N, C-alpha and C positions, 0 to 999 in steps of 0.2 A: 444124210437123213432126208426123207421126202419133205417137200414143201407142205405147209398146212393146207387143208381144204377150206377151212374157215380161219380167218385171222381178224380179230377185233382189237382195236386199240383206242384207249381213252374215251370209251363210250359213255356219254351222259345223256339223260333224257329228263326233261322237266315238263310238267303240265302247269303252266302259270308259275306260282310260287312253290309248287310241290315238286321236289327233285326225287324222281323215282329210281333212276339209275345214276350212281355216283362215281363212275369211272371203272368200266369193265375192260379188262385185258384178258384175252384168252386165245389160244390156238387149238384147233380141233383138226386132227389128222385124217387122211383118207381111210375110210372103213371104220373109223372109231364111232362107238355108240356112247353118247354123253347124256346122262340123265340130270336134269335140273330140278331141284326140290327145295322146299321151304314153305313158310307160311304164306297165306294169301296176302297180297300187297307187298311182297318182298322184291318184286321186279322181274320175276321169271318170264312171264308171258310178254311183258313189255320188251324185255331183251330179245325174245324170239321174234317179235314183230319188227323190231329195229334191224334184225339181221337181213330181212328181205324188204325193208323200207315200207312195210305197211304202216309203221310209225316212223316219222322223220326224227332221227337223232338230233339232239341239241348241239352236241359237239362230238368229235371222234370220227373214226373210220371203220368200215367193214369191208373185208375182202372175201369173196367166195369164188373158188375155182379160178383164181387169177384175175377176177374183175374186182377192182377196188373203187369204192365210192366213199367220199367224205361228206360230212355234214356241210351244208352250204346252200346258196341260192339256187333256184330251179332253172339252171341254164339248159339249153337244148342238149349240150354234150352230156351233162349230168343226168338228164332224163333218159337219154339213150343208154348210159351205163347202168342205171337202175333197172331198165328193162332187161338188159343182158344178164344182170345179176339174178333177177327174179326167175328168168328162164332156167337157171341152174338150180333153183330151190323149189322143191315141192313142199306144200304145206297142208297139214290136216288139222282142222279146228275142233273145238269142243262140240259145236253144232255141225251137222253134216253138210248143210248148204247145198244140197243137190237141187238141180232144176226139176221142179215137180211135173212140168209138162213134157219132160223128155223121158225116154226109157233109160234103163240102166246103161245099156251100151252107148246110147247117144250122149249121156252124161260123161262117160269115159272118153269118148271121141272128140268132144266139143273143143277143148283147148288146143290139141295138136292141129285140128283142122283150121281153126280161126287164127291162132297166134303164130303157128309155124307154117301154115299153108301146105301141109303134107297131103298126099293123095288119100282119098277115101278108102281105097282098098288096103293100103299099107296100114293106115290107122285102125281100121276095123280088125285086121289080123292081130295087131298088137293088143287092141282092147280085149279081144276074145281070149288071148293068151293070159292077160292080166286077170281077167275074171276067173279063169281056171286057177291061177295062183291064189286068189283070195277065196276060192271055193264057191263062186257064184255064177258060173257059166250057165247054169240052168235058169238063172233069173235075168238073162240079158235083155229080154223083151218086156220085162215087167216095168211098171212105174214105181218110183220110190215109196209112194203111199202104201204099197202092198208089201213092203219089206219091214222087218223088225229094225230097231235102232242099231243093233250090232251089224246087221246086214248092210244098212245104209252107211255106216262108218267104214265098212270094208269096201264098199263101192267108192267112197271118198278117197280111200288109200289108193285104189286102182286108178282113179281119176288123176291123182297127183303123180303117180308113177308113169302115166301115159305120156307125160311131157319129157320123159327120160332125164329126170333131174340128176345132178351129181350129189345133192344134199337133200335129205328129207327132214322137215321140221314138224314136230307133233306138239300141239298145244293142248294138253290135258285131253287126249283123244277118247278117254273112257269116262269122263266125269258126267256126261249126260246119259249114261247107259244104266239100265237096271243091273244089279249085281250078277245075275246069271248070264248076262250077255257080255260082260267085260272080258271073260277069258277068250272068247272067239276073236276079238280084236287084238288082244295082246299076243295070241298065238300067231296071227298073221304078221305082226310087227317082229316077233321073235324070229320067224322064218325069214323075213326080209333081211334081218341083221346077219343071220347065220349063213344063208345060202347065196345072198347077193352082195355081201360085203358093202352094203350101203352105208355111207356116212349119215348118221342120225343124231339129231338133238331132240330130246324128249322132255317136255315138262309133264311131270306125273307125280301122284302120291302113291302109285302102285309099287311098293318097295320090293315085292316078290319079283316083279319084272326087272327092277333095277339090279337086284342080287344076281339074277340069272343071266341077264343080257348085257348090262352096261360094262363098258371098259373103264369109265370114270363117272364119278358122281360129284356134282357141284352144289353146295348148299348156299342158297341165296338168303341174305339177311339184311334188311334195311338198305337195299339198293347196291350191295356189293356181293362178290363171291367171297363168302366168309371163310369157307373151307372147301377143299376138294381132295379127292383121292379115289383109290379103287374101291369097289364094293366091299372087298375083304377088309380093307383098312377102316372104312366107315362103320361097318356093322360090328367089327370086333371091338373097336374102341376109337370113336371120334376124338380128335385132339381138343376140340373146343366144347366147353360145357353147353353152349347154346345149341350146337349141332346135336349133341347127345340127348338133350332134353326133347328136341323135336323128334328124333328117331324113336325115343322111348314112347312118345305119345302116339306115333302112327304104326308102330310094329305090333 
């Protein structure tokens, strides 16, 4: 069996006296699409941010594509390992966080140029191809302010993909969008999962997307993975009443 793309062990995260994550263990395999769902405050987004160390875990370890980092003091070696881990993870946030003074294509090119030091010609070719993938090649020279929210989020996806990550993390990528724009972002994510076999971890309340695209769903409740299974298992009959109550409320 192939090694997991993501391996998390004993992950705890506290903010002062508040323990948000209470011991997460999970393996996510290459090409797997995992949807994390649950009530606000259950730990989903905190878990995602701990995977790429935007939040520092209190205890535990995270491994992504063979790079393992444990919670601990900020040594030079550990900082280097976190940088290597982050390069392997692309992340898309609720807010688009595009640079307003840059054009669309400049936004997509920025990280590979600055972080990886790649050549401008190579990065531009890849950026244009990614904009074709997300249906925005005709907007390459526009500034973000001239784009709709759905278009801006698609640029954000292209920007994350420009680093050629092995894992894509999505933190409620449609929650800031008007309802009529949600489908265009979900369509890009679905295509990414189906045609590129990208390993994806998605925090979302979009259960239609989970039903169609996810290989596995994990229900977060009070800082733990309370239940997990395939979409067919979850939607047909969740084992735990708490999970079923949540699904009944959102479907």
